[in-house]
N, C-alpha and C positions, 0 to 999 in steps of 0.2 A: 630057752631064755625066759620061759613063763614065770619062773620064780623071781627073775629080776623085775619084770613088770609089775608084780604084786608086792614087791618088797617095799617096806617103809622103815625108815630110821626110827629107832627107839627114841621117844622124847627124853631129853636130858633131865636129870633130877632138877626139881624146882627150888629146893631149899638152899638158902645162902647163895643165891644167884644175883650178882651185881649187874648193872646195865652192860658192862663190856662182856660178860659172860653170855648174857641173852643175845647180844649182837653176834657173838661168835657161834652160838647154836643155830641162829637163823642162817648164818653164812653156810654152816655145815649142811643144813637142810637143802639149801639151794644147790650146793655142789653135789650132793647125793642125787638129787632130783635130775641135775644135768647128766650125771654119770649114767643113770639108768636109761635116760633117753638116748644118750650116745651109744650105749650098748646095742640098743634096738636098731639104731642107724647102721652100725657096723654089721650086725647080722643080716640086714636086708641088703647091704652093699655086697656082702660076701656071696650072697644068693645070686645077685644080678651079674657080678663079675664072673661067677662060675658058668652062667648061662651064656654070657656074651663071649666067653673064651672059647666056645665050641665053634665059633665061626671066626673067619679072619677079619681082623679090624686093622685100621690104619694107625700110624705112628701117634697121631694127635690124640686119638682115643686112649691109648695106653698111657701116654704122658699125663693126660689130665686126670685119669683115674688114679695113677700112682700119686700125683700131687694131693688128691683128696684123701687117699688112705694114709699118707704120711702125716697130713694135717689132723685126721682123726686120731692117729697114734699119739701125736704130741699132746692133743687135748686130753685124750684118755689118761696118759702118764701124769699130766699136771693136775687133773682132778684127783687121781688116786693119791698123789703126794699131799694135796691139800687135805683130804679126808683123814689120812692116817697121822698127819702132823698136827691136827686140831682136836683129836679126841682118841679114846681107847676103843678096843674092840667091843666092850660091853655095851656101848651105845649104838652100835651098828648091827642091823639085822639083815641077813641074807646078802651081805656083801663082804667078801673075804679076799685074802690073798690068793686063794685057789682060783677064785673067779677072775681076778686080775690076770693071773698068769695064763688062763685059759683064753681070755680075749686077746692078751698080748700075743700069744702064739698064733691065733687066727689072723691078727694084723700082719705079723711077720710072714705067714704063708702067702697072704695076698700080695704083699710087697714083692716077695720073690717071684711069684707067678707073673706079675705085671713086668717086672724088670726082665725076665726071661722072654716074655712076649715082645717087649719093646726092642730087645736086642736082636731077635730073629726076624723082626718086621722088615720087609723089603721095600716098604713104602718110604719115599723121599718127599713127603708132603713139605711144601714150603710155608713156613709160618707167615702170617700176616698180622700187622699191628692192630688192625680193627677187629671188632667183635663179630662183624659179618663174615670174616674169613675164617673163623674157627667155630666149629660146631661144638658147643659146650655140653658135656654129659649132664644129664639130669641128677641133681642132688636129691637124696632120699629124705628130705625134711618134710614133716607133716604140713599140709597146707592149713592156713588159718582162714576161718570163715566168720570171724567176729565173735565167736563164743568166748566170753570173758573168762571162763575157766580154763581155756586152752592157751590163752595169751602168754602167760609166763613161760610155758614150755617152748612155745614158738619163738618168743624174744630171745630166750637164753640160747636155744640152739642156733638161730640165725646169726646172733652176735658172735658166738664162738666159732661157728664153722664157715661164716661168709664175711660178716662185717669186720672181724679182726684179722682176716686173712689177706695176703698181698694181691687181691684181685683188683683190676681197674674199676673205677667208679661206674663205668657203663655196664660192666659185667655184673657188679653187685645190684645194679638197678634191674637188670635182666632176671636175676635170681629172685629178687624181692617180688616183682610183679607177677612172676610165674608161680609163686608160692602163695598167692593171695586169691581168694574167691569171695563173691558176695559183697557185703558192705564194705570191708576193708579195701578191696580193690576199687570200688566206686569212689572211696574217700580220696584216692590219688589218681584217678583216671584223667583229671585235667592236666596233670603234669606230663609233658612229653618225656618219652624214654631217652634221657640224656645223662651224661656224666655229671652235669652241673645240678641236675634235679635229684640225684640219688640221696644226698643228705637231707634235702628238703622233705622228700617223701618219707624217709625213715623217721624223721623228727615228727612229721604229722601223725603217723601211726602211734608213736610212742606217747605223744600228747593226748591222743584219743583213748588208748587202752591202758596206759599206766595209771589206772584210776583205782586207788584203794577202796573207795566207797562202792564203786560198781562191782568190784571183786567180792567184797564182803557180802553185798546184796545177793550176788549169784550163789556164793557158798551157803548162805543161810536158806535160800530158796531150795537148793538141792538137798540140804540137811533135813529140812522140814517137809520135804516131798518124797521121803523114802518110800519105796513101793511097799504095799501091804502084801503080806504072805497069806495065801488061801490055805496052804498046808504047811506045817513046820518041817522044813528039811534042812540038812546040813549046809547045802549050797545057798539056800535062802538066808540062813543066819549069817553065813560068810559074807554074802553080799551086803547085808545090813551093816555088818561090822566094818567092812572095807570102806563103804561109802561114808559112813559116820567118821571113821578115823581120817580119811582124805579131807573131809570138810573141816574137822577140828584142827588138823595140822595147818590147813590153809588159813583158817581164821587166826590161829596162834601166830603165823608168820605176818599177819597184818596187825599184830599187837592187840588182839582181842583177847581179854582174860577168860580163857575157857577152862582154866585149871579146876574150877568148882562146879562144872556143868555136869558132873556124873549123874546126879539124881535126875536131872532133866533128860538127859540122853537115855537112861534106863527106862524111865517112864515112858518116853516117846517110843522106844523100841518094843516095849511090852505091848503097846497098843496096836502094833503092826500085825 
């Protein structure tokens, strides 16, 4: 899936775009970003399920894993529908129907495997209504350490895979606290892990990191701190291109007019 990680949507044509079109383009960029991140999550989940299936697991493990995979599948299908309903193939690079069918087949295979394991399980585990009675499997969401450039990906993944799912508030609080490290975790450490505090904790994090000014600053710092090349190589040039494109697309999503920055970027790149 390396090509998916490096994939970037082609920026839509700029001429004759009204505010509604700009908003649609920004939404498309967000959905594509979510879809690429979700594909990475699905790949890692497939590997973990394959490893775990080599040993006998209880009924709760298979039930929870199956619920997560079905949630991934639903989110993956919804994202795909939004992508192809909002634009044409000429604006999308390295995301295709072939890739969609490949990932869909992988999800179906995981669901079949888990259903068979669940059916053959002899465990008669009695469910308990409290979170302490159920050992929740770990979700493969990247942890958030306060890096402003990683916030949007973490926020969108957490929202789609946990916040919008039918988990109990206490379970959502558990997943939130276990996927935070460093400053973000310190920010909510004063809140006891309870169902009542989940919404408060999530709102505190969004209020702190949903900051367009900080994100723009972080993107500019990354753009103007591109690493210098000691020798000109294809990989070095690709790194410069990828980082600059990532920063420019991020700035554009924050309504920074970067359409006429070509001469600046070329001059800066030639000095590296």
